[in-house]
C-alpha positions as CSV (number, residue, x, y, z in Angstrom):
1,M,-23.6,-71.2,51.9
2,P,-23.3,-68.4,49.0
3,T,-19.7,-67.0,48.7
4,T,-18.5,-63.9,48.9
5,R,-15.8,-61.8,46.6
6,L,-13.2,-59.8,49.2
7,T,-11.7,-57.0,47.6
8,R,-7.6,-56.8,47.5
9,A,-8.1,-53.9,51.0
10,A,-10.5,-56.5,52.3
11,K,-8.1,-59.5,51.6
12,D,-5.9,-56.9,53.7
13,R,-6.8,-56.7,56.9
14,V,-8.3,-60.2,57.4
15,S,-5.1,-61.8,56.5
16,G,-3.2,-58.4,58.7
17,H,-0.5,-57.9,55.5
18,G,-2.5,-54.3,55.4
19,A,-2.4,-53.9,58.7
20,D,0.7,-51.6,58.8
21,R,-0.2,-49.5,55.9
22,P,-1.3,-46.4,56.2
23,P,-4.7,-45.0,54.9
24,P,-4.7,-44.2,51.3
25,T,-4.9,-40.0,50.5
26,T,-6.1,-37.5,48.3
27,V,-4.4,-34.8,46.9
28,P,-6.4,-31.7,47.6
29,T,-7.6,-30.0,44.0
30,S,-6.3,-26.4,44.7
31,A,-2.6,-28.0,45.3
32,L,-2.5,-29.4,41.7
33,P,-0.6,-27.2,39.0
34,K,-3.0,-25.0,37.2
35,S,-3.2,-24.0,34.1
36,G,-2.7,-20.1,34.1
37,P,0.3,-20.4,34.8
38,L,1.3,-22.5,32.2
39,K,-0.3,-20.4,29.5
40,K,1.4,-17.1,30.9
41,R,4.5,-18.6,30.4
42,R,3.9,-20.1,27.3
43,R,2.6,-16.4,26.1
44,T,5.4,-15.1,27.6
45,R,7.7,-17.3,24.7
46,E,5.6,-16.7,22.3
47,G,6.1,-13.0,22.6
48,L,9.7,-13.7,23.5
49,A,10.0,-15.2,20.0
50,A,8.3,-12.6,18.5
51,V,10.7,-9.8,19.7
52,L,13.7,-11.1,18.5
53,F,12.2,-12.1,15.0
54,S,11.1,-8.8,14.1
55,A,14.1,-7.1,15.8
56,P,15.5,-6.8,12.8
57,A,12.2,-5.1,10.6
58,I,11.8,-3.0,13.6
59,A,15.4,-1.9,13.3
60,L,15.1,-0.6,9.6
61,L,12.2,1.0,10.4
62,L,13.7,2.8,13.2
63,L,16.9,3.9,11.4
64,F,15.1,4.5,7.5
65,L,11.8,5.6,8.6
66,V,11.6,7.3,11.9
67,A,15.0,9.0,12.6
68,P,14.5,10.9,9.1
69,F,11.2,11.9,10.1
70,V,12.2,13.0,13.3
71,S,15.4,15.1,12.0
72,A,13.4,16.2,9.3
73,V,10.8,17.7,12.1
74,V,14.1,18.9,13.3
75,L,15.5,20.6,11.0
76,S,12.0,22.4,10.0
77,F,12.2,24.6,12.5
78,T,16.0,26.1,11.8
79,N,17.3,27.8,9.0
80,Q,19.6,25.0,7.9
81,R,21.0,25.5,4.6
82,L,23.0,23.5,2.7
83,S,27.2,24.3,2.4
84,S,26.9,27.6,4.5
85,P,29.2,29.1,6.8
86,L,26.2,30.3,8.4
87,P,25.5,29.4,12.0
88,V,22.1,26.9,12.3
89,A,19.6,28.6,14.5
90,F,16.6,27.9,16.0
91,V,13.0,29.5,13.8
92,G,10.3,28.5,15.1
93,F,7.5,28.0,12.5
94,E,8.9,30.7,10.4
95,N,9.2,27.8,7.3
96,Y,6.4,26.4,8.0
97,Q,4.8,30.3,7.6
98,R,7.1,30.1,4.0
99,I,6.1,27.5,2.6
100,F,2.3,28.5,3.7
101,T,2.1,31.7,1.7
102,D,4.3,30.4,-1.6
103,P,1.6,29.6,-4.5
104,Q,4.4,27.6,-6.2
105,F,4.1,25.4,-3.1
106,W,0.0,25.1,-3.2
107,R,0.5,24.7,-7.1
108,S,2.7,21.7,-6.9
109,F,-0.1,20.4,-3.4
110,G,-2.8,20.7,-6.9
111,N,-0.8,19.0,-9.4
112,N,-0.4,16.0,-7.2
113,S,-4.4,16.1,-5.4
114,L,-5.0,15.9,-9.1
115,F,-3.1,13.7,-10.3
116,A,-4.4,11.3,-7.6
117,A,-7.6,11.9,-8.3
118,L,-7.0,10.7,-11.5
119,V,-5.0,8.1,-11.3
120,V,-6.6,5.8,-8.5
121,P,-9.7,5.5,-9.6
122,L,-8.5,5.1,-13.6
123,Q,-6.2,2.5,-12.4
124,T,-7.9,0.7,-9.9
125,S,-10.7,-0.2,-12.4
126,A,-8.8,-0.5,-15.5
127,A,-6.8,-2.9,-13.4
128,L,-9.6,-4.5,-11.6
129,G,-11.0,-5.1,-15.7
130,L,-7.8,-6.8,-16.8
131,A,-7.9,-9.1,-14.1
132,I,-11.7,-10.6,-14.4
133,L,-10.5,-10.8,-18.3
134,V,-6.9,-12.7,-18.0
135,N,-8.6,-15.1,-15.2
136,R,-11.4,-16.0,-17.6
137,Q,-10.6,-20.2,-19.1
138,L,-9.8,-18.4,-22.3
139,P,-7.1,-19.8,-24.9
140,G,-3.9,-17.2,-24.8
141,R,-4.5,-16.2,-21.0
142,V,-0.8,-16.5,-19.8
143,F,0.3,-14.7,-22.8
144,F,-1.9,-12.1,-22.5
145,R,-0.7,-12.1,-18.2
146,T,2.7,-11.8,-19.2
147,V,2.1,-9.2,-21.3
148,Y,0.0,-6.8,-19.2
149,F,2.5,-7.3,-16.1
150,L,5.3,-6.1,-18.6
151,P,5.0,-2.7,-17.9
152,T,5.1,-2.9,-14.4
153,V,8.6,-4.7,-14.2
154,T,9.8,-1.3,-16.4
155,V,12.2,1.1,-14.4
156,M,9.5,4.5,-14.6
157,A,12.3,6.6,-15.9
158,V,13.2,4.3,-18.8
159,A,9.0,4.3,-19.3
160,A,8.9,8.2,-19.4
161,V,11.6,8.2,-21.5
162,V,9.8,5.9,-23.9
163,W,6.2,7.4,-23.8
164,K,8.4,11.3,-23.8
165,L,9.1,10.2,-27.7
166,L,6.0,8.2,-28.2
167,L,4.3,12.0,-27.4
168,L,6.2,13.4,-29.6
169,P,4.0,16.3,-31.3
170,E,5.2,15.0,-34.6
171,G,6.7,12.3,-35.4
172,G,5.4,10.4,-32.3
173,L,3.9,7.5,-32.5
174,V,-0.1,8.5,-30.4
175,N,-0.1,11.7,-32.4
176,G,0.0,9.7,-35.7
177,V,-2.5,7.5,-34.6
178,L,-4.8,10.3,-33.6
179,G,-4.1,12.0,-36.8
180,T,-4.4,8.7,-39.0
181,L,-8.2,8.5,-36.8
182,T,-9.6,12.2,-36.3
183,F,-8.2,12.5,-40.4
184,G,-5.6,15.7,-38.6
185,Q,-7.9,17.2,-36.1
186,L,-6.6,16.0,-33.5
187,Q,-3.0,16.4,-32.3
188,P,-2.2,17.6,-29.0
189,G,1.3,18.3,-28.4
190,W,1.0,16.9,-24.8
191,L,4.4,17.5,-23.5
192,S,4.2,21.1,-24.1
193,S,0.5,22.5,-23.2
194,T,-0.9,23.8,-20.0
195,S,-3.7,21.5,-20.7
196,W,-2.4,18.0,-21.6
197,A,0.9,17.9,-20.1
198,M,-1.0,16.1,-17.1
199,P,-2.5,13.8,-19.2
200,A,0.2,12.7,-20.3
201,I,1.6,12.4,-17.4
202,V,-1.5,10.2,-16.3
203,L,-1.7,8.0,-19.2
204,T,2.3,7.0,-18.7
205,S,2.0,6.3,-15.0
206,V,-1.8,4.1,-16.0
207,W,-0.1,1.8,-18.5
208,Q,3.8,1.9,-15.9
209,G,1.3,0.5,-12.7
210,V,-1.5,-1.0,-13.7
211,G,0.5,-4.8,-14.3
212,F,0.9,-4.7,-10.3
213,Q,-2.3,-4.2,-9.2
214,M,-3.5,-6.8,-11.6
215,V,-1.8,-9.2,-10.4
216,I,-3.3,-8.3,-7.0
217,F,-6.9,-8.2,-8.2
218,L,-6.5,-11.8,-9.8
219,A,-5.0,-13.3,-6.6
220,G,-8.1,-12.4,-4.6
221,L,-10.4,-13.1,-7.8
222,Q,-9.2,-16.6,-7.5
223,A,-9.6,-17.1,-3.8
224,I,-13.6,-16.4,-4.2
225,P,-15.2,-19.6,-4.4
226,Q,-16.7,-20.7,-7.9
227,S,-19.7,-22.6,-5.4
228,L,-20.6,-18.6,-5.2
229,Y,-21.2,-18.2,-8.5
230,E,-22.6,-21.5,-9.4
231,A,-25.4,-20.5,-7.4
232,A,-26.1,-16.6,-8.6
233,R,-26.5,-18.8,-11.8
234,V,-29.0,-20.8,-10.7
235,D,-31.0,-18.0,-9.2
236,G,-30.7,-16.6,-12.9
237,A,-28.2,-13.9,-11.5
238,G,-26.9,-12.0,-15.2
239,A,-23.3,-11.2,-15.2
240,W,-23.6,-8.2,-13.7
241,Q,-25.3,-9.5,-10.9
242,Q,-22.7,-12.1,-9.8
243,F,-20.2,-9.0,-10.7
244,R,-21.8,-7.1,-8.0
245,H,-23.0,-9.5,-5.7
246,V,-20.4,-11.7,-5.9
247,T,-17.4,-10.2,-7.5
248,L,-17.1,-6.8,-5.2
249,P,-18.1,-8.6,-2.1
250,G,-15.6,-11.3,-2.2
251,L,-12.8,-8.1,-3.4
252,R,-13.5,-6.3,-0.7
253,N,-10.4,-6.2,1.6
254,T,-8.1,-6.8,-1.8
255,L,-10.1,-3.0,-3.2
256,I,-8.7,-1.2,-0.2
257,F,-6.0,-2.6,-0.4
258,V,-5.4,-1.6,-3.6
259,L,-6.5,1.5,-3.2
260,N,-4.4,2.6,-0.1
261,V,-1.2,1.5,-2.0
262,T,-2.5,3.6,-5.5
263,A,-2.9,6.2,-3.1
264,I,0.4,6.1,-1.6
265,F,2.4,5.6,-5.4
266,A,0.3,8.7,-7.2
267,F,1.5,11.3,-4.2
268,R,5.3,10.1,-4.6
269,L,5.6,11.6,-8.3
270,F,8.5,12.4,-9.2
271,D,10.4,10.4,-12.0
272,Q,7.6,11.7,-15.0
273,V,7.0,15.1,-13.8
274,Y,11.3,15.2,-14.0
275,L,12.3,13.6,-16.8
276,M,9.2,13.6,-19.7
277,P,8.7,17.4,-19.8
278,Q,11.0,19.7,-21.4
279,F,11.9,21.2,-18.4
280,P,10.8,19.8,-14.7
281,G,7.4,20.7,-13.9
282,G,6.6,22.6,-17.0
283,P,5.3,24.3,-19.0
284,L,5.1,26.6,-16.8
285,D,4.8,24.3,-13.7
286,S,1.3,22.8,-14.9
287,T,3.1,19.3,-14.2
288,R,5.0,20.7,-10.6
289,T,4.6,17.9,-7.6
290,M,5.7,18.1,-4.0
291,M,8.4,15.3,-4.1
292,L,9.7,18.1,-7.1
293,Q,9.2,21.0,-5.3
294,L,10.7,19.6,-2.0
295,L,13.7,18.7,-4.2
296,Q,14.8,21.7,-5.6
297,T,13.8,23.7,-2.7
298,G,16.2,21.3,-0.3
299,Y,19.2,21.1,-3.3
300,T,18.7,24.0,-5.5
301,R,17.6,26.6,-3.7
302,R,19.8,24.9,-0.7
303,M,17.4,26.0,1.9
304,I,17.1,22.2,3.9
305,G,15.4,23.6,6.7
306,Q,12.3,24.8,3.9
307,A,12.5,21.3,2.5
308,S,12.2,19.3,6.1
309,A,9.0,21.8,6.5
310,I,7.8,20.5,3.3
311,A,8.7,17.0,3.9
312,V,6.8,17.3,7.5
313,F,3.7,18.7,5.7
314,F,3.7,16.2,2.9
315,F,4.4,13.3,4.7
316,L,1.7,14.0,7.7
317,F,-0.7,14.8,4.8
318,V,-0.5,11.5,3.4
319,L,-0.9,10.1,5.9
320,A,-3.6,11.9,7.3
321,V,-5.4,10.3,3.8
322,T,-4.3,6.9,4.5
323,L,-5.9,6.6,7.8
324,I,-9.0,8.1,6.5
325,Q,-9.4,5.6,3.4
326,R,-9.0,2.9,6.0
327,R,-11.6,4.2,8.2
328,L,-14.0,4.3,5.3
329,G,-13.2,1.2,4.3
330,R,-12.8,-1.3,6.5
331,E,-11.6,-4.6,6.1
332,E,-13.3,-7.7,6.9
333,R,-11.5,-10.0,9.0
334,A,-12.5,-13.7,8.4
335,V,-14.5,-15.9,10.9
336,R,-12.3,-18.8,12.1
């Protein structure tokens, strides 16, 4: 007779040990804890931690950015003056009407726009060229990286004074070199001529700021995989084709960042036009900028309300330029 194996439950029933045991119960799936509430609680904790960590930065932004801007907006609609016994009164858009009908204001705005239009492409291209140069496996590249970056750590006020001495019409190093190369035919009065004053300011600004952008481009170049260049060389691509089809696409996000930052720095031009010419903004207002106009309106002419209107307009204009740049050159997001 063949033997059969009994399960434990069958043995219990045969022996009578499991007669009093209740049948096993199954827990319905709906009664199990769902992952949704757990995820929600985890996201809540993460959001609270994010708020706590960002609270100091948010407080500083509110204190030093939002609050001054709101204060400037309020003051721009008043006749507030510096150290004046007259009571403060609401004047509406009178301050904005005054600055928009002031030829000196539009001259400052035009000089600012011209400076930005010259500095942004020149400084960006020079920084990219230097970054490509010092990224190569050449002897002494660390030394040249240091030399190119040194002007960035120099305070702009110091750089402006140094370049003012270099650009002297007589005895200056720049005119001495130009006079030697051109046999005395080209020795311009850099800071005393309305035609050469702005190029002198541009030259000083590019020299002082190009190292910062170079370091950013250098970091972007080192993030591009070398396998892309090797594949391009295998396909027969030359140096220009590698730069166009590998380097520039790989530096897209870096290039957008550098352009935005350089444009913002260019519009806040002040130190050079205040220290380098014989008179701030000279000669004949050829280097007058919005920041200088704001300072002289608020503290020299003591018209705080009108200076606040200039500040509000200038802030909104720079913000619009930045948003347009970001709109035209959207950053590519990494695919995870």
